[in-house]
All heavy atoms as an XYZ file, in Angstrom:
956
protein
N      96.481     77.461    110.455
C      95.869     76.842    111.565
C      95.855     75.350    111.363
O      95.451     74.883    110.301
C      94.439     77.388    111.748
C      93.725     76.714    112.854
S      92.029     77.262    113.079
C      92.253     78.984    113.394
N      96.280     74.594    112.354
C      96.287     73.115    112.279
C      95.287     72.550    113.238
O      95.085     73.144    114.310
C      97.727     72.640    112.647
C      98.845     73.128    111.747
C     100.154     72.612    112.314
C      98.637     72.564    110.336
N      94.740     71.448    112.844
C      93.833     70.738    113.705
C      93.195     69.600    112.929
O      93.124     69.572    111.748
N      92.694     68.658    113.711
C      92.103     67.446    113.068
C      90.807     67.864    112.353
O      90.210     68.866    112.706
C      91.856     66.370    114.093
O      90.976     66.790    115.073
N      90.379     66.988    111.469
C      89.105     67.222    110.802
C      88.014     67.217    111.840
O      87.950     66.394    112.772
C      88.902     66.025    109.838
O      87.663     66.164    109.175
N      87.087     68.191    111.716
C      85.962     68.283    112.622
C      86.269     69.077    113.842
O      85.459     69.161    114.772
N      87.467     69.707    113.923
C      87.871     70.482    115.101
C      87.304     71.955    115.054
O      87.683     72.724    115.909
C      89.375     70.520    115.242
N      86.462     72.237    114.104
C      85.797     73.548    114.002
C      86.765     74.683    113.683
O      86.599     75.826    114.132
C      84.987     73.878    115.235
C      83.642     73.112    115.289
O      83.138     72.831    114.145
O      83.180     72.813    116.379
N      87.816     74.414    112.908
C      88.722     75.491    112.509
C      88.012     76.609    111.747
O      88.200     77.774    112.089
C      89.897     74.913    111.708
C      90.809     73.916    112.429
C      91.841     73.354    111.558
C      91.355     72.470    110.467
N      90.766     71.165    110.830
N      87.175     76.290    110.769
C      86.453     77.370    110.075
C      85.551     78.126    111.019
O      85.442     79.364    110.886
C      85.617     76.627    109.031
C      86.331     75.321    108.797
C      86.900     75.000    110.171
N      84.915     77.508    111.956
C      84.081     78.223    112.948
C      84.894     79.233    113.741
O      84.500     80.387    113.875
C      83.352     77.205    113.874
O      82.586     76.302    113.086
C      82.431     77.965    114.838
N      86.040     78.806    114.197
C      86.932     79.689    114.953
C      87.318     80.904    114.103
O      87.275     82.061    114.594
C      88.158     78.938    115.464
C      89.201     79.840    116.191
C      88.563     80.511    117.436
C      90.435     79.015    116.554
N      87.728     80.644    112.870
C      88.112     81.735    111.989
C      86.949     82.651    111.694
O      87.160     83.898    111.670
C      88.689     81.160    110.677
C      90.074     80.483    110.820
C      90.432     79.824    109.484
C      91.154     81.423    111.226
N      85.755     82.131    111.548
C      84.596     82.991    111.276
C      84.290     83.865    112.507
O      83.869     84.998    112.401
C      83.403     82.155    110.881
C      83.501     81.652    109.473
O      84.208     82.229    108.629
N      82.789     80.574    109.176
N      84.407     83.260    113.756
C      84.214     84.032    114.963
C      85.226     85.164    115.074
O      84.888     86.314    115.385
C      84.173     83.096    116.216
C      82.874     82.249    116.139
C      84.255     83.905    117.493
C      82.904     81.106    117.170
N      86.494     84.803    114.874
C      87.548     85.795    114.943
C      87.401     86.886    113.900
O      87.777     88.036    114.104
C      88.941     85.162    114.782
C      89.395     84.314    115.937
C      90.703     83.560    115.585
C      89.613     85.153    117.198
N      86.819     86.543    112.748
C      86.569     87.439    111.703
C      85.287     88.279    111.856
O      84.982     89.108    111.007
N      84.525     87.974    112.927
C      83.324     88.718    113.122
C      82.189     88.325    112.186
O      81.213     89.066    112.002
N      82.310     87.171    111.572
C      81.260     86.706    110.657
C      80.272     85.754    111.314
O      79.188     85.608    110.845
C      81.942     86.001    109.442
C      82.790     86.892    108.590
S      83.618     86.086    107.211
C      82.252     85.644    106.209
N      80.654     85.203    112.424
C      79.750     84.434    113.310
C      79.850     84.931    114.686
O      80.911     85.450    115.092
C      80.159     82.941    113.222
C      79.856     82.253    111.904
C      80.148     80.752    112.001
O      79.867     80.151    113.051
O      80.560     80.195    110.998
N      78.764     84.764    115.448
C      78.860     85.154    116.859
C      78.949     83.963    117.751
O      78.686     82.830    117.381
C      77.566     85.990    117.190
O      76.381     85.225    116.877
N      79.320     84.254    118.993
C      79.434     83.212    120.003
C      78.090     83.160    120.827
O      77.361     84.120    120.913
C      80.578     83.496    120.957
O      80.360     84.681    121.595
C      81.915     83.516    120.154
N      77.910     82.016    121.457
C      76.756     81.889    122.350
C      77.083     82.526    123.690
O      76.261     83.117    124.407
C      76.350     80.441    122.573
C      75.915     79.832    121.211
C      75.353     80.254    123.658
C      75.736     78.369    121.178
N      78.367     82.415    124.061
C      78.758     82.909    125.396
C      80.276     83.279    125.320
O      80.992     82.808    124.426
C      78.572     81.767    126.415
C      78.710     82.243    127.858
O      78.552     83.399    128.103
O      78.965     81.369    128.724
N      80.667     84.085    126.226
C      82.101     84.456    126.357
C      82.493     85.682    125.610
O      81.666     86.369    125.085
N      83.778     85.888    125.522
C      84.375     87.048    124.849
C      85.223     86.627    123.651
O      85.738     85.507    123.651
C      85.277     87.776    125.859
C      84.624     88.396    127.031
C      85.645     89.140    127.906
C      85.018     89.761    129.126
N      85.959     90.460    129.904
N      85.324     87.546    122.741
C      86.255     87.374    121.592
C      87.064     88.691    121.522
O      86.556     89.694    120.977
C      85.465     87.150    120.233
C      86.471     86.960    119.138
C      84.527     85.978    120.374
N      88.260     88.644    122.090
C      89.029     89.892    122.243
C      90.083     89.878    121.128
O      90.922     88.992    121.024
C      89.665     90.000    123.613
C      90.492     91.190    123.705
C      88.601     89.919    124.734
N      90.041     90.897    120.272
C      90.972     91.074    119.175
C      91.511     92.496    119.269
O      90.768     93.484    119.306
C      90.310     90.870    117.798
C      91.310     91.066    116.658
C      89.662     89.521    117.677
N      92.851     92.630    119.444
C      93.443     93.918    119.641
C      92.847     94.700    120.779
O      92.688     95.914    120.669
C      93.463     94.754    118.308
C      94.289     94.116    117.229
O      95.285     93.457    117.497
N      93.885     94.345    116.014
N      92.553     94.019    121.828
C      91.972     94.683    123.039
C      90.504     94.992    122.965
O      89.938     95.538    123.953
N      89.818     94.677    121.859
C      88.385     94.925    121.771
C      87.598     93.612    121.759
O      87.960     92.692    121.064
C      88.108     95.646    120.447
C      88.790     96.999    120.329
O      88.707     97.785    121.282
N      89.409     97.309    119.224
N      86.552     93.614    122.543
C      85.671     92.457    122.582
C      84.669     92.547    121.417
O      83.675     93.252    121.569
C      84.911     92.335    123.898
C      84.052     91.145    124.001
O      84.126     90.266    123.154
N      83.228     91.110    125.054
N      84.972     91.861    120.334
C      84.097     91.969    119.161
C      82.800     91.214    119.299
O      81.886     91.380    118.574
C      84.822     91.540    117.832
C      85.194     90.050    117.891
C      86.025     92.418    117.614
C      85.667     89.480    116.600
N      82.703     90.364    120.349
C      81.497     89.582    120.587
C      80.316     90.483    120.990
O      79.179     90.154    120.786
C      81.734     88.521    121.711
N      80.681     91.702    121.502
C      79.607     92.609    121.886
C      79.489     93.773    120.926
O      78.685     94.722    121.202
C      79.861     93.122    123.295
O      81.162     93.790    123.348
C      79.839     92.002    124.353
N      80.192     93.753    119.805
C      80.116     94.811    118.843
C      78.813     94.842    118.041
O      78.254     93.779    117.757
C      81.280     94.701    117.795
O      82.544     94.891    118.477
N      78.386     96.044    117.713
C      77.239     96.195    116.879
C      77.553     95.723    115.421
O      78.713     95.569    115.073
C      76.792     97.622    116.856
O      77.732     98.432    116.146
N      76.519     95.528    114.674
C      76.710     95.117    113.278
C      77.539     96.154    112.534
O      78.410     95.793    111.727
C      75.346     94.943    112.572
N      77.299     97.426    112.782
C      78.031     98.486    112.105
C      79.492     98.433    112.498
O      80.387     98.582    111.648
C      77.422     99.843    112.523
C      77.976    101.008    111.677
C      77.192    102.256    111.914
C      77.667    103.376    111.015
N      76.866    104.584    111.174
N      79.796     98.214    113.756
C      81.196     98.129    114.202
C      81.892     96.876    113.602
O      83.049     96.920    113.247
C      81.265     98.065    115.714
C      81.124     99.396    116.331
C      81.350     99.348    117.829
C      81.169    100.722    118.450
N      81.413    100.708    119.903
N      81.136     95.788    113.472
C      81.731     94.599    112.873
C      82.045     94.768    111.376
O      83.066     94.301    110.911
C      80.792     93.391    113.056
C      80.709     92.795    114.440
C      79.613     91.744    114.547
C      82.087     92.213    114.838
N      81.201     95.529    110.682
C      81.494     95.875    109.289
C      82.830     96.675    109.185
O      83.683     96.332    108.412
C      80.348     96.657    108.667
C      79.147     95.714    108.477
C      80.782     97.294    107.326
C      77.854     96.457    108.106
N      82.995     97.652    110.061
C      84.191     98.406    110.051
C      85.395     97.578    110.439
O      86.514     97.682    109.860
C      84.102     99.616    111.004
C      83.150    100.742    110.473
C      83.155    101.874    111.475
C      82.235    102.983    110.946
N      82.200    104.119    111.903
N      85.217     96.715    111.416
C      86.290     95.791    111.805
C      86.703     94.876    110.652
O      87.887     94.768    110.336
C      85.803     94.892    112.978
C      86.610     93.716    113.314
C      87.880     93.862    113.926
C      86.143     92.389    113.029
C      88.647     92.703    114.195
C      86.879     91.272    113.387
C      88.108     91.435    113.963
O      88.880     90.351    114.264
N      85.756     94.275    109.935
C      86.047     93.425    108.790
C      86.716     94.188    107.716
O      87.555     93.657    106.960
C      84.823     92.671    108.343
C      84.368     91.567    109.281
C      83.298     90.743    108.689
N      82.094     91.464    108.443
C      81.032     91.520    109.219
N      81.026     90.819    110.377
N      79.941     92.228    108.930
N      86.259     95.400    107.489
C      86.755     96.202    106.351
C      88.179     96.755    106.635
O      89.029     96.793    105.703
C      85.820     97.399    106.069
C      86.346     98.261    104.968
C      85.381     99.398    104.676
N      84.131     98.844    104.106
C      83.053     99.528    103.929
N      83.007    100.815    104.289
N      81.986     98.946    103.413
N      88.462     97.128    107.870
C      89.679     97.872    108.149
C      90.753     97.124    108.931
O      91.914     97.529    108.944
C      89.388     99.179    108.868
C      88.459    100.079    108.018
O      88.684    100.237    106.874
N      87.496    100.695    108.689
N      90.383     96.080    109.632
C      91.298     95.466    110.530
C      91.717     93.987    110.132
O      92.724     93.532    110.633
C      90.788     95.460    111.948
C      90.636     96.912    112.481
C      90.287     96.931    113.964
O      90.775     96.104    114.706
O      89.389     97.715    114.276
N      90.941     93.343    109.354
C      91.260     92.005    109.006
C      91.076     91.789    107.498
O      90.596     92.676    106.790
C      90.347     90.968    109.764
C      88.867     91.197    109.445
C      90.627     91.038    111.252
C      87.978     90.106    109.938
N      91.429     90.621    107.040
C      91.163     90.276    105.630
C      90.891     88.814    105.522
O      91.312     87.987    106.315
C      92.514     90.601    104.845
O      92.300     90.368    103.474
N      90.030     88.499    104.519
C      89.705     87.117    104.262
C      90.153     86.719    102.903
O      90.099     87.539    101.973
C      88.148     86.941    104.333
C      87.573     87.064    105.682
C      87.055     88.280    106.128
C      87.542     85.941    106.517
C      86.508     88.403    107.382
C      86.967     86.060    107.790
C      86.473     87.294    108.223
N      90.583     85.461    102.801
C      90.808     84.842    101.478
C      89.886     83.670    101.473
O      90.124     82.677    102.159
C      92.318     84.437    101.244
C      92.413     83.747     99.900
C      93.236     85.635    101.362
N      88.767     83.816    100.765
C      87.745     82.813    100.780
C      88.134     81.656     99.869
O      88.945     81.784     98.939
C      86.407     83.356    100.313
C      85.803     84.358    101.258
C      85.946     85.738    101.077
C      85.116     83.924    102.353
C      85.440     86.584    101.980
C      84.586     84.748    103.299
C      84.722     86.158    103.086
N      87.522     80.468    100.123
C      87.772     79.306     99.274
C      87.296     79.573     97.838
O      87.905     79.111     96.912
C      87.050     78.086     99.857
C      87.344     76.830     99.147
C      86.711     75.648     99.819
O      86.154     75.757    100.892
N      86.826     74.536     99.172
N      86.218     80.315     97.705
C      85.733     80.628     96.390
C      86.291     81.959     95.982
O      86.593     82.795     96.802
C      84.151     80.649     96.417
C      83.611     79.341     96.851
C      83.109     79.162     98.114
C      83.597     78.268     95.952
C      82.648     77.919     98.560
C      83.117     77.026     96.365
C      82.634     76.843     97.661
N      86.426     82.161     94.678
C      87.219     83.287     94.213
C      86.526     84.639     94.415
O      87.200     85.655     94.655
C      87.574     83.111     92.712
C      88.436     81.865     92.555
C      88.052     80.837     91.767
C      89.624     81.734     93.266
C      88.782     79.707     91.630
C      90.401     80.586     93.136
C      89.975     79.604     92.301
O      90.746     78.505     92.180
N      85.215     84.739     94.320
C      84.492     85.966     94.543
C      85.017     87.144     93.714
O      85.087     88.257     94.160
C      84.480     86.370     95.999
C      83.746     85.311     96.872
O      82.712     84.818     96.436
N      84.252     84.998     98.012
N      85.473     86.888     92.472
C      85.879     87.904     91.588
C      84.739     88.333     90.689
O      83.917     87.489     90.358
C      87.073     87.422     90.715
C      88.347     87.056     91.516
C      89.309     86.355     90.537
C      88.907     88.149     92.280
N      84.695     89.593     90.349
C      83.638     90.084     89.452
C      84.045     89.659     88.074
O      85.075     90.082     87.516
C      83.445     91.611     89.545
C      82.383     92.073     88.591
C      83.153     92.027     90.980
N      83.225     88.790     87.387
C      83.648     88.221     86.148
C      83.847     89.180     84.982
O      84.622     88.903     84.065
C      82.569     87.160     85.815
C      81.368     87.585     86.665
C      81.934     88.275     87.847
N      83.137     90.269     84.966
C      83.301     91.185     83.862
C      84.269     92.345     84.167
O      84.304     93.332     83.409
C      81.926     91.754     83.445
C      81.219     92.491     84.533
O      81.434     92.250     85.719
N      80.322     93.433     84.164
N      85.061     92.175     85.245
C      86.151     93.124     85.491
C      87.508     92.413     85.342
O      87.608     91.248     85.650
C      86.045     93.678     86.910
C      84.784     94.498     87.270
C      84.881     94.914     88.722
C      84.647     95.708     86.396
N      88.523     93.169     84.895
C      89.808     92.578     84.761
C      90.440     92.361     86.171
O      89.868     92.826     87.133
C      90.788     93.556     83.986
O      90.945     94.740     84.773
C      90.210     93.854     82.604
N      91.579     91.745     86.158
C      92.302     91.504     87.438
C      92.520     92.823     88.155
O      92.234     93.022     89.339
C      93.609     90.757     87.207
N      93.038     93.786     87.390
C      93.292     95.135     87.949
C      92.034     95.763     88.447
O      91.991     96.340     89.567
C      93.971     95.991     86.880
C      94.335     97.427     87.438
C      95.011     98.246     86.355
C      95.288     99.604     86.880
N      95.951    100.439     85.861
N      90.979     95.711     87.649
C      89.740     96.332     88.099
C      89.114     95.682     89.308
O      88.534     96.371     90.140
C      88.730     96.288     86.923
C      89.106     97.199     85.770
C      88.322     96.937     84.474
O      87.779     95.816     84.302
O      88.290     97.840     83.623
N      89.266     94.365     89.471
C      88.831     93.686     90.664
C      89.589     94.234     91.895
O      88.966     94.397     92.973
C      88.993     92.164     90.563
C      87.795     91.501     90.043
O      86.830     91.285     90.797
N      87.786     91.136     88.747
N      90.875     94.511     91.743
C      91.605     95.024     92.888
C      91.287     96.462     93.159
O      91.093     96.896     94.340
C      93.123     94.830     92.605
C      93.927     95.513     93.709
C      93.456     93.380     92.490
N      91.093     97.289     92.097
C      90.732     98.685     92.265
C      89.372     98.783     92.981
O      89.195     99.675     93.854
C      90.677     99.370     90.909
C      90.007    100.744     91.007
C      92.035     99.529     90.314
N      88.500     97.828     92.709
C      87.204     97.834     93.389
C      87.427     97.718     94.841
O      86.744     98.381     95.710
C      86.367     96.642     92.916
C      84.921     96.462     93.433
C      84.107     97.662     93.058
C      84.361     95.171     92.918
N      88.253     96.825     95.345
C      88.547     96.653     96.783
C      89.264     97.887     97.267
O      89.016     98.319     98.408
C      89.452     95.370     96.973
C      89.850     95.288     98.465
C      88.658     94.166     96.597
N      90.106     98.519     96.484
C      90.828     99.700     96.899
C      89.854    100.797     97.319
O      90.159    101.669     98.201
C      91.712    100.285     95.791
C      93.036     99.544     95.800
O      93.435     98.834     96.721
N      93.830     99.783     94.709
N      88.658    100.819     96.744
C      87.652    101.857     97.065
C      87.131    101.672     98.452
O      86.555    102.630     99.005
C      86.517    101.831     95.984
C      86.953    102.160     94.625
C      87.435    103.597     94.473
O      86.859    104.478     95.062
O      88.436    103.772     93.762
N      87.328    100.509     99.055
C      86.715    100.217    100.368
C      87.692    100.444    101.512
O      87.263    100.478    102.670
C      86.196     98.768    100.367
C      85.183     98.400     99.325
C      84.874     96.878     99.449
C      83.883     99.227     99.515
N      88.976    100.576    101.272
C      89.918    100.645    102.340
C      90.515    102.041    102.425
O      90.577    102.771    101.423
C      91.063     99.637    102.167
C      90.524     98.195    102.324
C      91.847     99.760    100.903
N      90.927    102.428    103.604
C      91.441    103.772    103.863
C      92.778    104.058    103.155
O      92.963    105.129    102.601
C      91.565    104.031    105.358
N      93.727    103.165    103.228
C      95.058    103.359    102.694
C      95.483    102.220    101.779
O      96.339    101.430    102.163
C      96.079    103.492    103.867
C      95.778    104.609    104.811
O      95.592    105.778    104.329
N      95.623    104.357    106.098
N      94.963    102.149    100.609
C      95.206    101.035     99.689
C      96.664    101.080     99.196
O      97.271    102.169     99.064
C      94.195    101.226     98.571
C      93.969    102.659     98.574
C      94.010    103.133     99.959
N      97.166     99.925     98.913
C      98.478     99.781     98.283
C      98.301    100.101     96.727
O      97.226     99.986     96.224
C      99.006     98.355     98.437
C      99.328     97.900     99.853
C      99.619     96.426     99.869
C     100.509     98.718    100.406
N      99.400    100.342     96.097
C      99.380    100.582     94.663
C      99.063     99.282     93.982
O      99.753     98.288     94.135
C     100.747    101.097     94.189
C     100.772    101.350     92.722
O     101.079    100.389     91.977
O     100.432    102.484     92.271
N      97.971     99.265     93.222
C      97.443     98.035     92.631
C      98.435     97.375     91.718
O      98.680     96.156     91.864
C      96.170     98.391     91.762
O      95.197     98.935     92.641
C      95.580     97.210     91.105
N      99.112     98.101     90.842
C      99.996     97.463     89.863
C     101.239     96.918     90.562
O     101.745     95.844     90.159
C     100.336     98.475     88.761
C      99.149     98.712     87.883
C      99.496     99.598     86.659
O     100.656     99.601     86.284
O      98.514    100.229     86.165
N     101.686     97.599     91.594
C     102.895     97.137     92.311
C     102.613     95.752     93.001
O     103.388     94.814     92.891
C     103.369     98.164     93.370
C     104.423     97.586     94.267
C     103.931     99.412     92.698
N     101.466     95.670     93.626
C     101.155     94.455     94.359
C     100.774     93.292     93.406
O     101.148     92.150     93.629
C     100.051     94.687     95.394
C      99.773     93.395     96.153
C     100.452     95.745     96.385
N     100.095     93.630     92.301
C      99.827     92.588     91.288
C     101.202     92.039     90.786
O     101.313     90.834     90.512
C      99.022     93.162     90.140
C      97.531     93.292     90.424
C      96.845     94.125     89.360
C      96.860     91.930     90.548
N     102.165     92.906     90.617
C     103.445     92.445     90.179
C     104.108     91.546     91.222
O     104.723     90.534     90.958
C     104.377     93.642     89.899
C     105.728     93.271     89.359
C     106.607     94.455     89.074
C     107.932     94.019     88.540
N     108.827     95.153     88.232
N     103.960     91.918     92.523
C     104.547     91.126     93.645
C     103.975     89.716     93.699
O     104.659     88.818     94.145
C     104.296     91.855     94.937
C     105.168     93.081     95.128
C     104.940     93.792     96.413
O     104.187     93.257     97.262
O     105.445     94.903     96.632
N     102.727     89.535     93.210
C     102.203     88.161     93.269
C     102.252     87.489     91.896
O     101.562     86.469     91.680
C     100.730     88.170     93.813
C     100.678     88.565     95.233
C      99.798     88.998     92.995
N     102.997     88.072     90.980
C     103.257     87.457     89.704
C     102.198     87.638     88.634
O     102.110     86.859     87.716
N     101.393     88.690     88.778
C     100.271     88.885     87.827
C     100.576     90.091     86.895
O      99.611     90.565     86.246
C      98.968     89.044     88.542
C      98.413     87.835     89.258
C      97.166     88.135     90.043
C      98.188     86.727     88.265
N     101.761     90.581     86.869
C     102.033     91.776     86.063
C     101.703     91.573     84.569
O     101.341     92.527     83.909
C     103.497     92.263     86.220
C     104.527     91.322     85.646
C     105.043     90.294     86.678
O     104.360     90.059     87.754
O     106.084     89.689     86.450
N     101.871     90.363     84.047
C     101.535     90.129     82.675
C     100.017     89.781     82.423
O      99.653     89.501     81.258
C     102.415     88.948     82.141
C     103.864     89.351     82.113
O     104.221     90.484     81.852
N     104.739     88.369     82.344
N      99.255     89.694     83.475
C      97.861     89.340     83.367
C      96.967     90.393     83.943
O      95.759     90.125     84.223
C      97.630     88.003     84.011
C      98.389     86.863     83.308
C      98.190     85.562     84.056
N      98.883     84.470     83.385
C      98.245     83.554     82.757
N      96.969     83.522     82.633
N      98.958     82.602     82.168
N      97.439     91.572     84.134
C      96.693     92.686     84.754
C      95.379     92.945     84.052
O      94.366     93.246     84.640
C      97.601     93.983     84.771
C      98.204     94.120     86.167
C      96.920     95.186     84.347
C      99.112     95.281     86.337
N      95.362     92.867     82.731
C      94.147     93.135     81.953
C      93.352     91.920     81.597
O      92.423     91.992     80.797
C      94.524     93.931     80.693
C      95.080     95.291     81.101
O      94.518     96.013     81.884
N      96.225     95.670     80.515
N      93.633     90.745     82.180
C      92.902     89.578     81.953
C      91.648     89.537     82.836
O      91.643     89.980     83.911
C      93.705     88.301     82.222
C      94.788     88.051     81.205
O      95.935     88.331     81.457
N      94.394     87.513     80.083
N      90.580     88.916     82.228
C      89.389     88.737     82.999
C      89.503     87.401     83.792
O      90.284     86.532     83.454
C      88.182     88.654     82.050
C      87.874     89.977     81.402
C      88.385     90.255     80.148
C      87.083     90.969     82.074
C      88.159     91.537     79.576
C      86.864     92.170     81.488
C      87.379     92.472     80.253
N      88.726     87.268     84.884
C      88.872     86.071     85.711
C      88.715     84.745     84.964
O      89.490     83.802     85.253
C      87.668     86.214     86.744
C      87.576     87.729     86.869
C      87.824     88.234     85.506
N      87.829     84.655     83.956
C      87.691     83.463     83.219
C      89.028     83.053     82.505
O      89.343     81.863     82.422
C      86.544     83.570     82.172
C      85.938     82.273     81.685
C      85.450     81.453     82.841
C      84.851     82.575     80.737
N      89.738     84.050     81.994
C      91.012     83.747     81.328
C      92.098     83.342     82.390
O      93.007     82.610     82.076
C      91.450     84.928     80.520
C      92.694     84.661     79.741
C      92.820     85.560     78.548
C      94.071     85.108     77.741
N      94.187     85.787     76.498
N      91.956     83.894     83.595
C      92.897     83.566     84.681
C      92.770     82.091     85.109
O      93.658     81.538     85.649
C      92.687     84.469     85.871
C      92.951     85.957     85.627
C      92.622     86.736     86.893
C      94.400     86.200     85.203
N      91.624     81.446     84.821
C      91.400     80.076     85.223
C      92.283     79.108     84.427
O      92.318     77.960     84.767
C      89.933     79.729     85.068
C      89.046     80.243     86.097
C      87.648     79.652     85.937
C      86.730     80.220     86.998
N      85.376     79.693     86.885
N      92.998     79.552     83.432
C      93.787     78.720     82.566
C      94.765     77.874     83.363
O      95.130     76.793     82.994
C      94.510     79.503     81.503
C      93.636     80.077     80.476
S      94.371     81.264     79.331
C      95.995     80.610     79.157
N      95.197     78.395     84.505
C      96.173     77.620     85.304
C      95.549     76.949     86.546
O      96.107     76.927     87.598
C      97.376     78.475     85.728
O      96.878     79.643     86.419
C      98.159     78.978     84.539
N      94.275     76.541     86.364
C      93.549     75.779     87.393
C      93.453     76.525     88.726
O      93.558     75.962     89.765
C      94.213     74.414     87.623
C      93.303     73.418     88.291
C      92.174     73.009     87.621
C      93.635     72.910     89.488
C      91.297     72.078     88.290
C      92.802     71.982     90.122
C      91.646     71.568     89.477
N      93.239     77.847     88.653
C      92.935     78.608     89.829
C      94.091     79.160     90.581
O      93.954     79.937     91.498
N      95.312     78.759     90.207
C      96.477     79.253     90.933
C      96.544     80.780     90.767
O      96.812     81.518     91.716
C      97.780     78.564     90.485
C      97.740     77.095     90.903
C      99.004     79.244     91.070
C      98.813     76.246     90.398
N      96.350     81.251     89.562
C      96.471     82.696     89.309
C      95.309     83.429     90.039
O      95.521     84.472     90.603
C      96.528     82.958     87.841
C      97.868     82.483     87.296
C      96.364     84.436     87.519
C      98.044     82.565     85.821
N      94.121     82.886     89.944
C      93.034     83.542     90.653
C      93.297     83.567     92.158
O      92.965     84.490     92.832
C      91.717     82.829     90.409
C      91.152     83.123     89.019
C      89.675     82.730     88.902
O      89.091     82.108     89.782
N      89.071     83.126     87.820
N      93.901     82.519     92.678
C      94.269     82.516     94.085
C      95.299     83.624     94.430
O      95.209     84.307     95.448
C      94.858     81.170     94.534
O      93.919     80.161     94.422
N      96.214     83.898     93.504
C      97.184     84.946     93.706
C      96.471     86.282     93.751
O      96.776     87.151     94.521
C      98.213     84.945     92.564
O      98.987     83.775     92.615
N      95.473     86.427     92.882
C      94.726     87.704     92.839
C      93.944     87.844     94.149
O      93.919     88.912     94.711
C      93.745     87.733     91.668
C      92.921     88.997     91.547
C      93.760     90.271     91.492
C      92.042     88.874     90.256
N      93.380     86.778     94.671
C      92.641     86.872     95.945
C      93.610     87.247     97.059
O      93.285     88.071     97.904
C      92.006     85.518     96.280
C      90.769     85.191     95.466
C      90.189     83.902     95.887
N      91.174     82.858     95.948
C      91.121     81.799     96.732
N      90.122     81.633     97.565
N      92.094     80.914     96.739
N      94.806     86.662     97.070
C      95.777     86.998     98.075
C      96.198     88.470     97.990
O      96.408     89.139     98.976
C      96.993     86.066     97.978
S      96.630     84.387     98.499
N      96.323     88.922     96.738
C      96.730     90.300     96.540
C      95.640     91.235     97.091
O      95.906     92.245     97.698
C      96.940     90.566     95.000
C      97.615     91.873     94.660
C      96.591     93.000     94.603
O      95.470     92.812     94.243
N      97.036     94.145     94.940
N      94.405     90.906     96.861
C      93.314     91.733     97.412
C      93.363     91.703     98.935
O      93.180     92.725     99.606
C      91.906     91.157     96.912
C      91.771     91.517     95.401
C      90.786     91.792     97.718
C      90.620     90.893     94.722
N      93.682     90.534     99.527
C      93.879     90.449    100.972
C      94.999     91.332    101.406
O      94.961     91.924    102.463
N      96.135     91.368    100.653
C      97.257     92.246    101.059
C      96.805     93.695    101.089
O      97.158     94.445    102.045
C      98.418     92.081    100.039
C      99.022     90.641    100.252
C      99.463     93.110    100.244
C      99.977     90.292     99.123
N      95.998     94.111    100.146
C      95.477     95.471    100.158
C      94.650     95.728    101.396
O      94.734     96.737    102.048
C      94.693     95.784     98.854
C      95.686     95.964     97.719
C      93.856     97.073     99.034
C      94.969     96.182     96.354
N      93.803     94.755    101.727
C      92.965     94.920    102.925
C      93.771     95.020    104.172
O      93.373     95.764    105.091
C      92.066     93.665    103.066
C      90.915     93.682    102.098
O      90.631     94.697    101.483
O      90.218     92.618    101.993
N      94.902     94.400    104.260
C      95.670     94.331    105.468
C      96.597     95.535    105.655
O      97.126     95.762    106.728
C      96.475     93.086    105.537
C      95.707     91.810    105.870
C      96.580     90.566    105.752
C      95.118     91.871    107.238
N      96.829     96.337    104.648
C      97.734     97.466    104.696
C      97.233     98.455    105.744
O      96.065     98.787    105.859
C      97.868     98.196    103.360
C      98.794     99.314    103.532
C      99.009    100.051    102.235
C     100.039    101.165    102.363
N      99.545    102.318    103.050
N      98.134     98.841    106.631
C      97.753     99.798    107.683
C      98.371    101.169    107.390
O      99.437    101.328    107.068
C      98.259     99.272    109.029
C      97.624    100.066    110.178
O      97.712    101.281    110.113
O      97.093     99.452    111.078
């Protein structure tokens, strides 16, 4: 998403993701107006239909890269194979590393792991 500073890009993404609500109007995603969805429906929407890659890593520090992904796999209906996708994002040699050790490359590897978790979330 492109836009000038202060154009509320994060707000728009949060509304589309069902994390913030609107004051007025509709938010139609895949034919559903999520602006009128209940909290329970929004949880299902966020869990099954979209994925977030947050600015902060949100990895469980005492779980390995693989275990962090397996944790997410427990939440989705049709998860991808953890080891295959970790390999696809270049983490095959760091599967058993803890997040603190992954920080050795200034967050690039942790970002790959976050993206991999997002890929699992998006699988249909």
